[in-house]
ROSE-4610 file (N, C-alpha, C; in Angstrom, 1 decimal, always signed):
// ROSE-4610
residu = [X/X/X/X/X/X/X/X/X/X/X/X/X/X/X/X/X/X/X/X/X/X/X/X/X/X/X/X/X/X/X/X/X/X/X/X/X/X/X/X/X/X/X/X/X/X/X/X/X/X/X/X/X/X/X/X/X/X/X/X/X/X/X/X/X/X/X/X/X/X/X/X/X/X/X/X/X/X/X/X/X/X/X/X/X/X/X/X/X/X/X/X/X/X/X/X/X/X/X/X/X/X/X/X/X/X/X/X/X/X/X/X/X/X/X/X/X/X/X/X/X/X/X/X/X/X/X/X/X/X/X/X/X/X/X/X/X/X/X/X/X/X/X/X/X/X/X/X/X/X/X/X/X/X/X/X/X/X/X/X/X/X/X/X/X/X/X/X/X/X/X/X/X/X/X/X/X/X/X/X/X/X/X/X/X/X/X/X/X/X/X/X/X/X/X/X/X/X/X/X/X/X/X/X/X/X/X/X/X/X/X/X/X/X/X/X/X/X/X/X/X/X/X/X/X/X/X/X/X/X/X/X/X/X/X/X/X/X/X/X/X/X/X/X/X/X/X/X/X/X/X/X/X/X/X/X/X/X/X/X/X/X/X/X/X/X/X/X/X/X/X/X/X/X/X/X/X/X/X/X/X/X/X/X/X/X/X/X/X/X/X/X/X/X/X/X/X/X/X/X/X/X/X/X/X/X/X/X/X/X/X/X/X/X/X/X/X/X/X/X/X/X/X/X/X/X/X/X/X/X/X/X/X/X/X/X/X/X/X/X/X/X/X/X/X/X/X/X/X/X/X/X/X/X/X/X/X/X/X/X/X/X/X/X/X/X/X/X/X/X/X/X/X/X/X/X/X/X/X/X/X/X/X/X/X/X/X/X/X/X/X/X/X/X/X/X/X/X/X/X/X/X/X/X/X/X/X/X/X/X/X/X/X/X/X/X/X/X/X/X]
num = [1/1/1/2/2/2/3/3/3/4/4/4/5/5/5/6/6/6/7/7/7/8/8/8/9/9/9/10/10/10/11/11/11/12/12/12/13/13/13/14/14/14/15/15/15/16/16/16/17/17/17/18/18/18/19/19/19/20/20/20/21/21/21/22/22/22/23/23/23/24/24/24/25/25/25/26/26/26/27/27/27/28/28/28/29/29/29/30/30/30/31/31/31/32/32/32/33/33/33/34/34/34/35/35/35/36/36/36/37/37/37/38/38/38/39/39/39/40/40/40/41/41/41/42/42/42/43/43/43/44/44/44/45/45/45/46/46/46/47/47/47/48/48/48/49/49/49/50/50/50/51/51/51/52/52/52/53/53/53/54/54/54/55/55/55/56/56/56/57/57/57/58/58/58/59/59/59/60/60/60/61/61/61/62/62/62/63/63/63/64/64/64/65/65/65/66/66/66/67/67/67/68/68/68/69/69/69/70/70/70/71/71/71/72/72/72/73/73/73/74/74/74/75/75/75/76/76/76/77/77/77/78/78/78/79/79/79/80/80/80/81/81/81/82/82/82/83/83/83/84/84/84/85/85/85/86/86/86/87/87/87/88/88/88/89/89/89/90/90/90/91/91/91/92/92/92/93/93/93/94/94/94/95/95/95/96/96/96/97/97/97/98/98/98/99/99/99/100/100/100/101/101/101/102/102/102/103/103/103/104/104/104/105/105/105/106/106/106/107/107/107/108/108/108/109/109/109/110/110/110/111/111/111/112/112/112/113/113/113/114/114/114/115/115/115/116/116/116/117/117/117/118/118/118/119/119/119/120/120/120/121/121/121/122/122/122/123/123/123/124/124/124/125/125/125/126/126/126/127/127/127/128/128/128/129/129/129/130/130/130/131/131/131/132/132/132/133/133/133/134/134/134/135/135/135/136/136/136/137/137/137/138/138/138/139/139/139/140/140/140]
x = [+42.3/+41.5/+42.0/+42.3/+42.9/+42.1/+42.0/+41.3/+41.5/+40.7/+40.7/+40.4/+41.1/+41.0/+40.3/+39.8/+39.4/+40.3/+39.9/+40.9/+41.3/+40.7/+41.0/+41.7/+41.7/+42.6/+41.6/+40.6/+39.3/+39.3/+39.0/+38.9/+37.3/+37.3/+36.1/+35.6/+34.3/+33.4/+32.8/+32.7/+31.8/+30.5/+29.5/+27.9/+27.6/+28.1/+28.0/+28.4/+29.5/+30.0/+29.2/+28.8/+28.0/+26.6/+26.0/+24.8/+24.7/+25.9/+26.0/+26.4/+26.9/+27.1/+25.7/+25.0/+23.5/+22.8/+22.8/+22.0/+22.5/+23.6/+24.4/+24.0/+23.5/+23.0/+21.4/+21.0/+19.6/+18.9/+20.1/+19.5/+20.1/+19.3/+20.0/+19.1/+19.5/+19.0/+18.5/+17.1/+16.6/+16.4/+16.8/+16.7/+15.9/+14.9/+13.9/+13.5/+12.9/+12.5/+10.9/+10.3/+9.2/+8.7/+7.5/+7.3/+8.4/+9.4/+10.6/+11.6/+11.5/+12.6/+13.1/+14.5/+15.1/+14.8/+14.5/+14.3/+15.2/+15.7/+16.6/+16.2/+15.7/+15.2/+15.8/+16.1/+16.5/+15.3/+15.6/+14.7/+15.3/+14.6/+15.1/+14.8/+15.6/+15.4/+15.9/+15.6/+16.2/+16.4/+17.2/+17.5/+16.7/+16.1/+15.5/+16.0/+16.8/+17.5/+18.3/+18.0/+18.9/+18.0/+16.8/+16.1/+16.2/+15.8/+15.9/+14.4/+14.0/+12.4/+12.5/+11.6/+11.4/+9.7/+9.5/+8.1/+7.9/+6.8/+6.4/+4.8/+4.4/+3.1/+2.2/+1.0/+0.1/+0.1/+0.1/+0.0/+1.0/+2.2/+3.5/+4.0/+4.8/+5.6/+6.4/+7.1/+7.8/+7.0/+5.9/+5.1/+4.5/+4.3/+3.8/+4.9/+6.1/+7.1/+7.7/+7.3/+7.6/+6.9/+6.0/+5.2/+6.1/+7.1/+8.0/+9.1/+9.1/+10.0/+11.5/+12.3/+13.9/+14.2/+15.0/+15.4/+16.9/+17.8/+18.8/+18.9/+19.6/+19.6/+21.1/+21.3/+22.8/+22.9/+24.0/+24.4/+25.7/+26.1/+27.5/+28.0/+29.3/+29.8/+31.2/+31.3/+32.7/+33.3/+34.3/+35.0/+36.0/+35.8/+36.7/+38.0/+37.9/+39.1/+39.9/+39.4/+40.2/+40.6/+39.9/+40.1/+39.6/+38.6/+38.2/+36.7/+36.1/+34.9/+34.5/+33.2/+33.1/+31.5/+31.2/+29.9/+29.4/+28.0/+27.3/+26.3/+26.0/+24.9/+24.3/+23.1/+22.2/+21.2/+21.1/+20.3/+19.4/+18.0/+17.0/+15.7/+14.8/+13.2/+12.7/+11.7/+11.0/+9.5/+9.0/+7.5/+6.8/+5.6/+4.9/+4.5/+4.7/+4.4/+3.1/+2.5/+1.2/+0.8/+1.9/+2.0/+1.9/+0.8/+0.5/+1.6/+2.2/+3.2/+4.5/+4.8/+5.9/+5.8/+4.5/+4.3/+4.3/+3.8/+4.0/+5.6/+6.3/+7.9/+8.5/+8.2/+8.9/+8.4/+7.2/+6.7/+7.4/+7.7/+8.4/+9.9/+10.5/+11.9/+12.0/+11.2/+11.0/+12.1/+11.4/+12.2/+12.2/+13.5/+13.6/+13.3/+12.4/+12.2/+12.6/+13.0/+13.6/+12.3/+11.5/+10.4/+9.1/+8.5/+7.3/+6.0/+6.1/+4.9/+4.0/+4.4/+3.5/+3.4/+2.3/+2.5/+2.8/+3.6/+4.0/+3.7/+2.4/+1.9/+2.2/+2.7/+3.2/+4.6/+4.8/+6.0/+6.5/+7.5/+8.3/+9.5/+9.7/+10.9/+11.7/+12.9/+14.0/+14.4/+14.4/+15.0/+16.1/+17.3/+18.7/+18.7/+19.4/+19.7/+21.2/+21.7/+23.2/+23.6/+24.7/+25.1/+26.6/+27.1/+28.5/+28.9/+29.9/+30.6/+32.0/+32.3/+33.9/+34.2/+35.5/+35.9/+37.4/+37.4/+38.8/+39.9/+41.0/+41.9/+42.4/+43.0/+43.5/+44.7/+44.7/+45.7/+45.5/+44.2/+43.6/+44.4]
y = [-5.0/-5.1/-6.1/-5.6/-6.6/-6.7/-7.5/-7.8/-8.9/-9.3/-10.4/-11.7/-12.6/-14.0/-15.0/-16.1/-17.2/-18.3/-19.4/-20.6/-21.1/-20.7/-21.2/-20.1/-18.9/-17.9/-17.0/-17.2/-16.2/-14.8/-13.8/-12.7/-12.7/-12.2/-12.2/-10.8/-10.8/-9.5/-8.9/-7.7/-6.9/-6.9/-6.5/-6.3/-5.5/-4.6/-3.4/-3.9/-4.6/-5.0/-6.1/-7.0/-8.1/-7.9/-6.8/-6.4/-5.6/-4.9/-4.1/-5.5/-6.4/-7.7/-8.1/-8.5/-9.0/-8.1/-6.8/-5.6/-5.6/-6.1/-5.9/-7.2/-8.1/-9.2/-9.5/-10.1/-10.3/-11.6/-12.6/-13.9/-14.5/-14.9/-15.7/-16.9/-17.6/-18.9/-18.9/-19.2/-19.1/-20.8/-21.0/-22.3/-22.2/-23.2/-23.4/-24.9/-25.0/-26.4/-26.5/-27.4/-27.5/-29.1/-29.5/-30.8/-31.8/-31.3/-32.2/-32.2/-31.5/-31.4/-30.2/-30.2/-29.0/-28.6/-27.4/-26.9/-25.7/-25.7/-24.5/-24.2/-22.9/-22.3/-21.1/-20.8/-19.7/-18.7/-17.4/-16.3/-15.1/-14.3/-13.0/-12.1/-11.2/-10.4/-8.9/-8.1/-6.7/-6.5/-5.7/-5.1/-3.8/-4.0/-2.6/-2.3/-1.3/-1.1/-2.1/-2.9/-4.0/-5.3/-5.3/-6.5/-6.9/-8.2/-8.6/-9.1/-8.7/-9.0/-9.7/-10.6/-11.3/-11.6/-11.9/-12.3/-13.8/-14.2/-15.6/-15.7/-17.1/-17.3/-17.5/-17.2/-17.6/-19.2/-19.7/-21.1/-22.0/-21.3/-22.1/-22.8/-23.6/-24.0/-22.9/-22.1/-21.0/-20.1/-19.7/-18.7/-19.3/-20.6/-21.2/-21.0/-21.4/-21.3/-20.0/-18.8/-17.7/-17.0/-17.6/-17.2/-17.2/-16.2/-16.2/-17.2/-18.0/-19.1/-18.7/-19.7/-19.5/-19.9/-18.9/-19.2/-18.9/-19.2/-18.9/-18.5/-17.4/-16.9/-16.7/-17.2/-17.1/-16.4/-15.8/-15.2/-15.3/-15.7/-15.7/-14.9/-14.8/-14.3/-14.8/-15.2/-15.7/-15.3/-15.3/-14.9/-16.1/-17.0/-18.4/-17.6/-16.8/-16.2/-15.6/-14.8/-14.3/-15.0/-16.1/-16.9/-16.2/-15.4/-14.7/-15.0/-14.6/-15.0/-14.7/-14.5/-14.3/-14.9/-15.0/-15.7/-15.2/-14.9/-14.2/-14.9/-15.1/-16.1/-15.3/-15.1/-14.2/-15.5/-15.5/-16.2/-15.1/-15.7/-14.8/-15.3/-14.6/-14.8/-14.1/-14.9/-14.6/-14.3/-13.4/-12.8/-12.3/-12.5/-11.9/-10.6/-9.7/-8.4/-8.0/-7.3/-7.0/-5.3/-4.7/-3.2/-2.4/-1.9/-1.2/-0.1/+0.6/+1.4/+0.7/-0.3/-1.1/-1.8/-2.3/-2.9/-1.8/-0.7/+0.3/+0.7/+0.6/+1.0/+0.1/-1.4/-2.3/-2.5/-2.1/-2.1/-1.0/+0.2/+1.1/+0.9/+0.0/-0.5/-1.2/-1.9/-2.5/-3.7/-4.8/-6.1/-6.6/-7.0/-7.7/-9.1/-9.8/-11.3/-11.8/-13.0/-13.7/-14.5/-15.0/-15.9/-15.2/-14.7/-13.9/-14.7/-15.9/-16.8/-17.1/-17.0/-17.0/-16.0/-15.3/-14.2/-14.5/-13.6/-13.8/-12.7/-12.6/-11.5/-11.3/-12.1/-12.0/-11.5/-10.6/-10.1/-10.8/-11.2/-11.6/-11.0/-10.8/-10.0/-11.1/-11.0/-11.6/-10.7/-10.7/-9.9/-10.7/-10.2/-10.8/-10.8/-11.9/-11.9/-12.2/-12.8/-13.0/-12.9/-12.2/-12.0/-12.4/-13.3/-13.5/-13.5/-13.1/-13.3/-13.6/-14.0/-14.4/-13.9/-13.7/-13.3/-14.0/-14.6/-15.1/-13.8/-14.1/-13.1/-13.1/-11.8/-11.6/-12.6/-13.2/-14.1/-15.4/-15.5/-16.7/-17.9]
z = [-8.4/-7.1/-6.1/-4.9/-3.9/-2.8/-1.9/-0.8/+0.0/+1.0/+1.7/+0.8/+1.0/+0.2/+1.1/+0.5/+1.3/+1.3/+1.9/+1.9/+0.5/-0.4/-1.9/-2.6/-2.1/-2.8/-3.5/-3.4/-4.1/-3.3/-4.2/-3.3/-2.8/-1.6/-0.9/-1.2/-1.7/-2.0/-1.0/-1.0/+0.1/-0.3/+0.5/+0.5/-1.0/-0.9/-2.0/-3.6/-3.4/-4.7/-5.1/-4.2/-4.6/-5.1/-4.5/-5.0/-6.4/-6.6/-7.9/-8.9/-8.6/-9.5/-9.8/-8.7/-8.9/-10.0/-9.6/-10.3/-11.7/-12.1/-13.4/-14.4/-13.5/-14.3/-14.5/-15.5/-15.8/-15.4/-15.1/-15.1/-13.8/-12.9/-11.6/-11.4/-10.3/-10.0/-8.6/-8.4/-7.2/-6.7/-5.4/-4.8/-3.8/-3.5/-2.5/-2.2/-1.3/-0.9/-0.9/-1.7/-2.1/-2.0/-1.3/-1.3/-0.9/+0.0/+0.5/-0.6/-1.6/-2.6/-3.0/-3.2/-3.7/-5.0/-5.3/-6.6/-6.9/-8.1/-8.4/-9.9/-9.9/-11.1/-11.6/-13.0/-13.4/-13.5/-13.2/-13.1/-13.6/-14.6/-14.8/-13.5/-13.4/-11.9/-11.9/-11.0/-10.9/-9.5/-9.1/-7.8/-7.5/-6.4/-5.9/-4.5/-4.5/-3.1/-2.9/-1.6/-1.3/-1.4/-2.3/-2.3/-3.8/-4.1/-5.4/-5.8/-7.0/-7.4/-8.8/-8.8/-10.0/-10.2/-11.3/-11.6/-11.9/-11.5/-11.6/-11.7/-12.2/-12.2/-11.2/-11.0/-9.8/-9.7/-8.7/-8.7/-8.9/-9.2/-9.5/-8.3/-8.4/-7.2/-6.6/-7.7/-7.1/-6.4/-7.0/-6.4/-5.0/-5.0/-3.5/-2.6/-2.9/-2.2/-1.7/-2.4/-2.1/-1.0/-0.5/+0.8/+2.0/+2.1/+3.1/+3.3/+2.1/+2.5/+2.4/+3.1/+2.9/+1.5/+1.0/-0.4/-0.6/-1.5/-2.0/-3.3/-3.7/-4.9/-5.5/-6.6/-7.1/-8.5/-8.6/-9.8/-10.1/-11.3/-11.6/-12.9/-13.1/-14.2/-14.6/-15.9/-16.1/-17.6/-17.7/-19.0/-19.3/-20.1/-20.4/-21.0/-21.8/-22.5/-21.5/-20.7/-19.6/-18.3/-18.2/-17.0/-15.8/-15.9/-14.7/-14.4/-13.2/-12.9/-11.5/-11.1/-9.9/-9.7/-8.4/-8.0/-6.8/-6.7/-5.5/-5.0/-3.7/-3.2/-2.1/-2.2/-1.4/-0.7/+0.4/+1.3/+2.0/+2.0/+2.6/+2.5/+2.7/+2.7/+1.3/+0.8/-0.5/+0.0/-0.6/-0.3/-1.5/-1.5/-2.7/-2.2/-3.4/-3.3/-3.4/-2.6/-2.5/-2.3/-2.0/-1.8/-3.0/-3.2/-4.6/-5.1/-4.1/-4.4/-4.8/-4.3/-4.5/-5.8/-6.2/-7.5/-8.5/-8.3/-9.2/-9.6/-8.5/-8.6/-9.3/-9.1/-9.7/-11.3/-11.7/-12.8/-13.8/-13.1/-13.7/-14.1/-13.1/-13.3/-14.8/-15.3/-16.4/-16.5/-15.8/-15.7/-17.3/-17.6/-18.8/-18.9/-19.4/-19.4/-20.8/-21.0/-21.9/-22.5/-21.8/-22.0/-21.9/-23.1/-22.9/-23.2/-23.6/-23.9/-23.0/-21.6/-20.7/-19.8/-19.4/-18.5/-17.0/-16.4/-15.0/-14.3/-13.8/-13.0/-11.8/-11.0/-9.6/-9.3/-8.6/-8.3/-6.9/-6.8/-5.6/-5.3/-3.9/-3.4/-2.7/-2.7/-1.9/-0.9/+0.5/+1.3/+1.9/+1.4/+1.9/+3.4/+3.9/+5.3/+5.3/+4.3/+4.3/+2.7/+2.4/+1.1/+1.0/+0.1/+0.2/-1.3/-1.6/-3.0/-3.2/-4.2/-4.5/-6.0/-6.1/-7.5/-7.7/-8.9/-9.3/-9.4/-8.6/-8.7/-10.2/-10.6/-11.8/-12.1/-13.2/-13.3/-13.0/-12.4/-11.6/-11.4]
């Protein structure tokens, strides 16, 4: 795969490829500011069209911050043996999902969660405003 490269020689990924990589991963990290501090937390997620969706607890810092807060969301993949990898960064706004039809659609998609001991009843969407991605070229 060839394409434009950045100043470090990494391949610049387009929007569609970035979203495919995000959709192909089950864990990402969401970053946001709460009480004047930066928080970065792992979340299980899915992609619905061009939005990213995940579940959280009511009343959590993340749930509170998701009320149309500016957020960053990052997903990475790497293979040490191959010396290859990629990274996608999504910047946008998070919002709590209240639309019943959208809630039903997200439920049908079947989000896979790793930690099931605590229920996470609240869906949150990230609506991308900027999406960037990079890939280590073959032979890196």
